[in-house]
Backbone as a chain_set.jsonl record, in Angstrom:
{"seq": "MKRLRFGLILAVAGLACSDVTGPAELTGIYEYTATDSAGTVLLIGQLNLAFFDDSTVTGSWIIDWAPDADQNTVVGPQVGEGSLRGLLAADGVVLDLNPNVADDNVFLSGAFDLESLPPGLVGEWTHSTLIGPIAAGRFTASSMPLLPD", "coords": {"N": [[0.865, -1.178, 0.013], [0.737, 2.017, -0.968], [1.336, 5.123, 0.369], [0.217, 8.351, -0.162], [1.23, 11.62, 0.275], [-0.484, 14.654, 1.163], [0.569, 16.939, -0.085], [1.509, 15.885, -2.437], [-0.796, 15.076, -3.657], [-2.159, 17.024, -5.146], [-0.365, 17.379, -7.196], [-0.257, 14.907, -8.485], [-2.847, 14.294, -8.992], [-4.337, 13.978, -11.349], [-3.286, 11.594, -12.323], [-3.396, 9.701, -10.231], [-5.97, 9.751, -9.193], [-8.527, 10.58, -10.939], [-10.755, 12.108, -10.234], [-10.019, 13.791, -8.183], [-9.117, 16.984, -7.695], [-8.471, 19.031, -6.026], [-8.583, 20.314, -2.609], [-11.381, 20.568, -1.982], [-12.616, 18.471, -3.284], [-12.068, 16.318, -1.717], [-13.819, 16.408, 0.303], [-16.292, 14.931, 2.326], [-17.977, 11.986, 3.68], [-16.403, 9.82, 5.932], [-15.606, 6.543, 6.816], [-14.742, 5.534, 9.979], [-12.238, 3.789, 11.799], [-10.674, 2.849, 14.713], [-7.787, 1.55, 16.26], [-5.941, -0.228, 18.844], [-2.435, -0.165, 19.768], [-1.661, -2.749, 19.158], [-3.293, -3.496, 17.129], [-5.914, -4.234, 17.652], [-9.307, -3.752, 17.144], [-10.946, -0.969, 18.406], [-12.74, 1.24, 18.215], [-15.468, 2.452, 16.189], [-16.953, 4.401, 13.597], [-18.019, 7.528, 12.108], [-16.569, 10.149, 10.236], [-17.29, 13.379, 9.218], [-16.056, 15.294, 6.877], [-14.935, 18.459, 5.75], [-13.022, 19.986, 3.394], [-10.986, 22.784, 2.666], [-9.775, 25.365, 0.413], [-7.997, 27.063, 1.768], [-6.482, 25.431, 3.339], [-7.748, 24.586, 5.648], [-9.728, 22.397, 7.673], [-12.913, 21.316, 8.515], [-15.662, 19.908, 10.383], [-17.611, 17.126, 11.555], [-18.088, 14.416, 13.937], [-19.053, 11.07, 14.725], [-18.711, 8.558, 16.91], [-18.327, 5.307, 18.26], [-17.918, 2.544, 20.584], [-16.466, -0.387, 19.275], [-18.027, -3.557, 18.548], [-17.639, -5.9, 21.136], [-15.312, -4.664, 22.064], [-12.838, -3.744, 24.491], [-14.025, -1.767, 26.816], [-12.718, -0.505, 28.826], [-10.381, 0.385, 27.943], [-8.186, 3.097, 27.462], [-9.121, 5.708, 25.555], [-9.651, 8.306, 25.352], [-11.615, 11.337, 24.807], [-13.182, 10.399, 22.453], [-15.446, 8.993, 22.038], [-18.762, 9.144, 21.3], [-20.111, 12.118, 20.083], [-19.28, 15.039, 18.11], [-17.842, 18.223, 17.122], [-15.185, 18.972, 14.792], [-11.935, 20.225, 13.993], [-9.282, 21.105, 11.78], [-6.129, 20.948, 9.972], [-4.681, 20.922, 6.741], [-1.535, 19.644, 5.799], [1.795, 19.548, 4.476], [2.479, 16.904, 4.742], [0.113, 15.5, 5.07], [-2.822, 15.392, 7.04], [-3.997, 16.941, 10.008], [-6.179, 16.493, 12.614], [-8.329, 17.763, 15.143], [-10.348, 16.366, 17.434], [-11.645, 17.564, 19.481], [-11.919, 20.528, 19.497], [-12.561, 22.741, 21.08], [-11.531, 22.364, 23.572], [-8.929, 22.465, 25.876], [-7.371, 20.736, 27.405], [-7.823, 18.028, 27.164], [-7.728, 16.19, 24.699], [-8.25, 14.58, 21.506], [-6.24, 13.771, 18.894], [-5.963, 13.311, 15.422], [-3.673, 12.226, 13.177], [-2.86, 11.934, 9.953], [-2.164, 10.395, 6.743], [-3.026, 10.678, 3.294], [-4.374, 7.982, 1.493], [-4.54, 6.993, -1.543], [-4.539, 4.752, -3.049], [-5.855, 2.605, -1.967], [-9.038, 0.961, -1.961], [-12.107, 1.777, -0.787], [-10.564, 5.043, -1.264], [-8.792, 6.917, 1.305], [-7.853, 7.962, 4.602], [-4.98, 7.192, 6.559], [-3.427, 6.648, 9.66], [-2.311, 7.858, 12.863], [-3.925, 8.03, 16.074], [-4.062, 10.108, 18.935], [-4.443, 10.496, 22.355], [-4.35, 13.261, 24.332], [-3.446, 15.085, 27.211], [-3.093, 17.659, 29.731], [-0.674, 16.764, 30.778], [0.54, 15.64, 28.658], [0.754, 13.22, 25.904], [-1.265, 10.377, 26.54], [-2.389, 8.052, 25.631], [-2.511, 6.065, 22.665], [-2.906, 5.02, 19.224], [-3.708, 3.411, 16.112], [-5.44, 4.527, 13.135], [-7.923, 4.266, 10.541], [-9.618, 5.864, 7.927], [-11.934, 5.59, 5.71], [-13.171, 6.777, 2.667], [-16.619, 7.216, 1.972], [-18.83, 6.144, -0.535], [-20.823, 8.463, -2.376], [-24.308, 8.513, -2.308], [-26.815, 8.338, -4.861], [-29.153, 11.039, -5.411]], "CA": [[-0.004, -0.005, 0.001], [1.521, 3.236, -1.087], [0.664, 6.294, 0.94], [0.56, 9.615, -0.812], [1.075, 12.793, 1.118], [-1.37, 15.61, 0.543], [1.333, 17.808, -0.976], [1.62, 15.223, -3.755], [-2.093, 14.803, -4.229], [-2.468, 18.017, -6.18], [0.559, 17.2, -8.306], [-0.507, 13.681, -9.192], [-4.29, 14.005, -8.949], [-4.801, 13.483, -12.626], [-2.85, 10.218, -12.499], [-3.787, 8.788, -9.136], [-7.42, 9.693, -8.982], [-8.939, 11.651, -11.826], [-11.778, 12.942, -9.664], [-9.477, 14.659, -7.155], [-8.377, 18.094, -8.263], [-8.168, 19.979, -4.964], [-9.129, 19.929, -1.326], [-12.832, 20.465, -1.91], [-13.02, 17.156, -3.798], [-11.869, 15.308, -0.651], [-14.914, 16.574, 1.235], [-17.238, 13.832, 2.356], [-18.103, 11.167, 4.905], [-15.36, 8.826, 6.01], [-15.846, 5.497, 7.806], [-13.606, 5.607, 10.916], [-11.927, 2.665, 12.63], [-9.481, 3.098, 15.555], [-7.256, 0.353, 16.9], [-4.859, 0.016, 19.786], [-1.12, -0.344, 19.131], [-1.562, -4.125, 18.724], [-4.19, -3.686, 16.01], [-7.241, -4.625, 18.072], [-10.27, -2.703, 16.825], [-11.556, -0.382, 19.586], [-13.796, 2.193, 17.93], [-15.942, 2.587, 14.808], [-17.852, 5.552, 13.452], [-17.954, 8.324, 10.897], [-16.068, 11.52, 10.227], [-17.823, 14.166, 8.119], [-14.967, 16.249, 6.69], [-15.016, 19.481, 4.684], [-11.695, 20.5, 3.105], [-11.07, 24.098, 2.027], [-8.565, 25.802, -0.292], [-7.048, 27.726, 2.638], [-5.869, 24.355, 4.101], [-8.48, 24.262, 6.869], [-10.675, 21.289, 7.635], [-13.918, 21.384, 9.558], [-16.569, 18.812, 10.257], [-18.205, 16.523, 12.761], [-17.793, 13.01, 14.101], [-19.899, 10.191, 15.562], [-17.85, 7.37, 17.15], [-18.773, 4.449, 19.384], [-17.122, 1.352, 20.799], [-16.682, -1.518, 18.362], [-18.583, -4.721, 19.255], [-16.68, -6.701, 21.901], [-14.117, -3.914, 22.432], [-12.632, -3.535, 25.922], [-14.424, -0.361, 27.07], [-11.833, 0.072, 29.874], [-9.21, 0.908, 27.236], [-8.133, 4.549, 27.417], [-9.213, 6.252, 24.178], [-9.942, 9.743, 25.419], [-12.95, 11.79, 24.45], [-13.561, 10.137, 21.048], [-16.663, 8.191, 22.032], [-19.872, 10.085, 21.326], [-20.161, 12.923, 18.857], [-18.849, 16.396, 18.296], [-17.286, 18.908, 15.963], [-13.735, 18.833, 14.668], [-11.202, 21.215, 13.168], [-7.938, 20.614, 11.444], [-5.313, 21.601, 8.956], [-3.9, 20.134, 5.786], [-0.151, 19.942, 5.871], [2.532, 18.927, 3.392], [2.561, 15.466, 4.948], [-1.206, 14.905, 5.336], [-3.838, 16.182, 7.728], [-4.072, 16.808, 11.473], [-7.521, 16.83, 13.043], [-8.581, 17.822, 16.568], [-11.749, 15.999, 17.63], [-12.179, 18.359, 20.602], [-11.256, 21.802, 19.271], [-12.892, 23.777, 22.084], [-11.019, 21.889, 24.811], [-7.459, 22.701, 25.897], [-6.622, 19.826, 28.251], [-8.288, 16.634, 27.009], [-7.966, 16.176, 23.247], [-7.865, 13.471, 20.653], [-5.726, 14.26, 17.628], [-5.778, 12.343, 14.355], [-2.629, 12.659, 12.251], [-2.889, 10.908, 8.924], [-1.767, 10.635, 5.35], [-4.011, 10.227, 2.319], [-4.076, 6.732, 0.814], [-5.381, 7.005, -2.716], [-4.47, 3.488, -3.77], [-6.795, 1.622, -1.432], [-10.405, 1.183, -2.412], [-12.122, 3.192, -1.195], [-9.419, 5.863, -0.754], [-9.04, 7.538, 2.596], [-6.749, 8.397, 5.465], [-4.406, 6.225, 7.494], [-2.515, 7.365, 10.542], [-2.306, 7.623, 14.317], [-4.703, 8.845, 16.972], [-3.364, 10.34, 20.192], [-5.199, 11.171, 23.422], [-3.4, 14.102, 24.994], [-3.975, 15.939, 28.301], [-2.074, 18.653, 30.151], [0.609, 16.128, 31.043], [1.039, 15.13, 27.386], [0.044, 12.063, 25.373], [-1.452, 9.293, 27.512], [-2.839, 6.864, 24.921], [-2.364, 6.23, 21.217], [-3.157, 3.859, 18.403], [-3.779, 3.654, 14.679], [-6.791, 4.676, 12.594], [-8.185, 4.374, 9.113], [-10.856, 6.604, 7.628], [-12.218, 5.32, 4.321], [-14.251, 7.588, 2.113], [-17.816, 6.469, 1.645], [-19.38, 6.644, -1.805], [-22.039, 9.256, -2.287], [-25.495, 7.861, -2.866], [-27.543, 9.213, -5.755], [-30.318, 11.698, -4.812]], "C": [[0.905, 1.224, -0.004], [0.724, 4.403, -0.54], [1.155, 7.565, 0.264], [0.321, 10.745, 0.149], [0.252, 13.821, 0.403], [-0.639, 16.53, -0.419], [1.465, 17.217, -2.359], [0.282, 15.021, -4.409], [-2.402, 15.759, -5.394], [-1.584, 17.828, -7.406], [0.24, 15.97, -9.145], [-1.998, 13.336, -9.286], [-4.791, 13.438, -10.243], [-4.407, 12.051, -12.899], [-3.389, 9.279, -11.468], [-5.277, 8.654, -8.998], [-8.018, 10.86, -9.778], [-10.01, 12.562, -11.246], [-11.261, 13.936, -8.622], [-8.66, 15.741, -7.786], [-8.019, 19.146, -7.24], [-8.806, 19.549, -3.684], [-10.619, 19.738, -1.257], [-13.329, 19.089, -2.358], [-12.831, 16.033, -2.78], [-12.963, 15.389, 0.395], [-15.871, 15.383, 1.155], [-17.3, 13.121, 3.69], [-17.102, 10.061, 4.832], [-15.739, 7.822, 7.11], [-14.593, 5.343, 8.662], [-13.461, 4.291, 11.685], [-10.642, 2.984, 13.389], [-9.084, 1.81, 16.231], [-6.242, 0.752, 17.986], [-3.547, -0.258, 19.079], [-0.904, -1.772, 18.645], [-2.462, -4.443, 17.548], [-5.581, -4.171, 16.367], [-8.215, -3.471, 17.847], [-10.959, -2.256, 18.111], [-12.816, 0.42, 19.258], [-14.186, 2.173, 16.428], [-16.88, 3.806, 14.762], [-17.665, 6.253, 12.128], [-17.352, 9.695, 11.19], [-16.676, 12.222, 9.01], [-16.844, 15.336, 7.951], [-15.228, 17.179, 5.522], [-13.63, 20.095, 4.556], [-11.826, 21.797, 2.336], [-9.726, 24.473, 1.415], [-7.57, 26.513, 0.617], [-6.377, 26.753, 3.629], [-6.553, 24.014, 5.418], [-9.405, 23.077, 6.579], [-11.661, 21.483, 8.775], [-14.832, 20.151, 9.39], [-17.114, 18.343, 11.58], [-17.824, 15.046, 12.79], [-18.84, 12.342, 15.018], [-19.108, 8.888, 15.692], [-18.365, 6.612, 18.364], [-17.787, 3.287, 19.517], [-17.459, 0.318, 19.762], [-17.259, -2.667, 19.18], [-17.437, -5.512, 19.906], [-15.388, -5.968, 22.266], [-14.05, -3.787, 23.953], [-12.876, -2.058, 26.232], [-13.658, 0.248, 28.213], [-10.56, 0.611, 29.248], [-9.287, 2.438, 27.188], [-8.081, 5.015, 25.961], [-9.452, 7.735, 24.181], [-11.336, 10.061, 24.96], [-13.248, 11.642, 22.953], [-14.703, 9.157, 20.955], [-17.821, 9.175, 22.2], [-19.956, 10.831, 19.99], [-19.718, 14.33, 19.146], [-18.384, 17.025, 16.994], [-15.773, 18.735, 15.941], [-13.208, 19.984, 13.816], [-9.839, 20.629, 12.879], [-7.302, 21.427, 10.367], [-4.73, 20.575, 8.0], [-2.467, 20.585, 5.889], [0.536, 19.243, 4.696], [2.553, 17.421, 3.51], [1.208, 14.817, 5.271], [-2.175, 15.86, 5.974], [-3.723, 15.908, 9.23], [-5.425, 17.324, 11.886], [-7.597, 16.819, 14.569], [-10.062, 17.516, 16.766], [-12.412, 16.786, 18.736], [-11.6, 19.745, 20.541], [-11.524, 22.873, 20.319], [-12.39, 23.384, 23.475], [-9.489, 22.012, 24.772], [-6.67, 21.593, 26.625], [-7.047, 18.354, 28.135], [-8.707, 16.418, 25.566], [-7.598, 14.848, 22.615], [-7.484, 14.076, 19.321], [-5.591, 13.08, 16.671], [-4.735, 12.935, 13.41], [-2.49, 11.587, 11.199], [-2.417, 11.377, 7.574], [-2.865, 10.107, 4.443], [-3.496, 8.979, 1.64], [-5.043, 6.659, -0.354], [-5.402, 5.689, -3.473], [-5.369, 2.423, -3.208], [-8.18, 1.958, -1.971], [-11.361, 0.865, -1.263], [-10.928, 3.933, -0.639], [-9.803, 6.495, 0.59], [-7.786, 7.99, 3.307], [-6.265, 7.215, 6.278], [-3.44, 6.987, 8.388], [-2.649, 6.94, 11.99], [-3.256, 8.546, 15.019], [-3.925, 8.963, 18.268], [-4.333, 11.032, 21.147], [-4.185, 11.935, 24.255], [-4.108, 14.955, 26.05], [-2.879, 16.966, 28.648], [-0.705, 18.048, 30.411], [1.226, 15.541, 29.767], [0.251, 13.933, 26.919], [-0.072, 10.946, 26.415], [-1.95, 8.0, 26.881], [-2.713, 7.138, 23.412], [-2.677, 4.924, 20.522], [-3.163, 4.261, 16.939], [-5.224, 3.861, 14.273], [-6.772, 4.583, 11.094], [-9.499, 5.122, 8.981], [-11.069, 6.492, 6.113], [-13.351, 6.154, 3.808], [-15.416, 6.703, 1.717], [-18.388, 7.015, 0.37], [-20.642, 7.434, -1.571], [-23.2, 8.503, -2.952], [-26.245, 8.822, -3.78], [-28.756, 9.809, -5.029], [-31.613, 10.993, -5.148]], "O": [[1.737, 1.405, 0.885], [-0.418, 4.637, -0.937], [2.356, 7.806, 0.143], [-0.733, 10.796, 0.784], [0.265, 13.88, -0.827], [-1.18, 16.868, -1.472], [1.527, 17.947, -3.348], [0.223, 14.809, -5.621], [-2.844, 15.344, -6.466], [-2.014, 18.09, -8.529], [0.436, 15.973, -10.36], [-2.357, 12.207, -9.623], [-5.595, 12.506, -10.241], [-5.107, 11.349, -13.629], [-3.801, 8.165, -11.794], [-5.792, 7.571, -8.719], [-8.003, 12.001, -9.315], [-10.167, 13.688, -11.717], [-11.996, 14.838, -8.22], [-7.608, 15.463, -8.361], [-7.305, 20.091, -7.576], [-9.501, 18.534, -3.645], [-11.096, 18.847, -0.555], [-14.348, 18.603, -1.866], [-13.362, 14.935, -2.95], [-13.038, 14.538, 1.281], [-16.208, 14.901, 0.074], [-16.754, 13.584, 4.692], [-16.954, 9.42, 3.792], [-16.145, 8.217, 8.203], [-13.512, 5.057, 8.145], [-14.452, 3.741, 12.166], [-9.635, 3.348, 12.782], [-9.933, 1.063, 16.719], [-5.763, 1.885, 18.039], [-3.551, -0.558, 17.885], [-0.042, -1.997, 17.795], [-2.406, -5.551, 17.015], [-6.363, -4.493, 15.472], [-7.978, -2.352, 18.302], [-11.502, -3.089, 18.836], [-13.833, 0.295, 19.939], [-13.363, 1.918, 15.55], [-17.503, 4.174, 15.758], [-17.214, 5.657, 11.15], [-17.594, 10.303, 12.233], [-16.586, 11.711, 7.893], [-16.808, 16.25, 8.775], [-15.675, 16.759, 4.455], [-13.118, 20.667, 5.519], [-12.675, 21.913, 1.452], [-8.678, 23.976, 1.83], [-6.388, 26.571, 0.277], [-5.784, 27.177, 4.621], [-6.017, 23.248, 6.218], [-9.794, 22.803, 5.444], [-11.255, 21.789, 9.896], [-14.769, 19.452, 8.378], [-17.086, 19.056, 12.584], [-17.311, 14.498, 11.814], [-19.406, 12.953, 15.924], [-18.867, 8.2, 14.701], [-18.781, 7.204, 19.359], [-16.93, 3.085, 18.657], [-18.625, 0.159, 19.401], [-17.011, -2.749, 20.383], [-16.402, -5.752, 19.285], [-14.447, -6.605, 22.74], [-15.081, -3.729, 24.622], [-12.033, -1.208, 25.945], [-13.9, 1.404, 28.562], [-9.744, 1.227, 29.933], [-10.345, 2.999, 26.902], [-7.12, 4.746, 25.24], [-9.458, 8.366, 23.124], [-12.151, 9.164, 24.746], [-13.529, 12.626, 22.269], [-14.914, 8.549, 19.906], [-17.84, 9.954, 23.154], [-19.879, 10.231, 18.918], [-19.769, 14.78, 20.291], [-18.512, 16.443, 15.916], [-15.162, 18.393, 16.953], [-13.933, 20.61, 13.042], [-9.319, 19.789, 13.613], [-7.832, 22.438, 9.907], [-4.333, 19.485, 8.413], [-2.198, 21.776, 6.049], [-0.084, 18.436, 4.004], [2.636, 16.721, 2.501], [1.183, 13.668, 5.711], [-2.342, 16.993, 5.523], [-3.398, 14.8, 9.657], [-5.794, 18.452, 11.56], [-6.994, 15.961, 15.214], [-10.927, 18.28, 16.338], [-13.625, 16.69, 18.917], [-10.853, 20.131, 21.441], [-10.757, 23.831, 20.42], [-12.782, 24.005, 24.463], [-8.851, 21.702, 23.766], [-5.45, 21.512, 26.486], [-6.643, 17.533, 28.958], [-9.895, 16.458, 25.243], [-6.758, 14.101, 23.118], [-8.266, 14.79, 18.692], [-5.161, 11.994, 17.059], [-4.917, 14.042, 12.903], [-2.062, 10.47, 11.488], [-2.289, 12.571, 7.301], [-3.565, 9.165, 4.813], [-2.329, 8.908, 1.254], [-6.211, 6.31, -0.188], [-6.174, 5.516, -4.416], [-5.637, 1.427, -3.88], [-8.452, 3.087, -2.38], [-11.39, -0.282, -0.817], [-10.336, 3.504, 0.352], [-10.978, 6.586, 0.946], [-6.789, 8.353, 2.682], [-7.049, 6.338, 6.644], [-2.719, 7.87, 7.923], [-3.047, 5.817, 12.296], [-3.402, 9.706, 14.635], [-3.215, 8.038, 18.662], [-4.963, 12.027, 20.792], [-3.267, 11.341, 24.821], [-5.202, 15.473, 25.827], [-1.883, 17.103, 27.937], [0.311, 18.73, 30.283], [2.331, 15.0, 29.812], [-0.812, 13.642, 27.467], [0.904, 10.611, 27.087], [-1.934, 6.954, 27.53], [-2.796, 8.279, 22.958], [-2.711, 3.862, 21.142], [-2.674, 5.331, 16.578], [-6.137, 3.427, 14.975], [-5.743, 4.793, 10.452], [-10.38, 5.013, 9.834], [-10.451, 7.221, 5.337], [-14.398, 6.237, 4.45], [-15.238, 5.6, 1.201], [-18.436, 8.231, 0.19], [-21.434, 7.119, -0.683], [-23.051, 7.935, -4.034], [-26.301, 10.018, -3.492], [-29.324, 9.172, -4.142], [-32.682, 11.427, -4.718]]}, "num_chains": 1, "name": "protein.A"}
């Protein structure tokens, strides 16, 4: 699986994915799965992401425990629903699932993967408090196809 960084997406959009020509085309609903460091699925849900030409990302999320997940695992405030904010960077995207909180946040740092079907994001989630990161794992966020009206 080859991961493409966002900075390369615009340069190779015509070759890698003819429908992607800029950040706005990445806007949509993404199916979210979070795992612990061993790869055990902990959380499932959806991210609704809106990408803008000024490199900002806004949206919302709805996430719950995966069936049979150990609900005593520390995952931070990423169970429930809320708004998110983020930024596109040369190496991908960084999202804050709790943008109005300063001391109890979940950050998603990922790269775009245009070669998987469906395309999406792959990266790491981190639960951070005032003392720093206290839990982390991996995540995938696969884009969901739009249904016809």
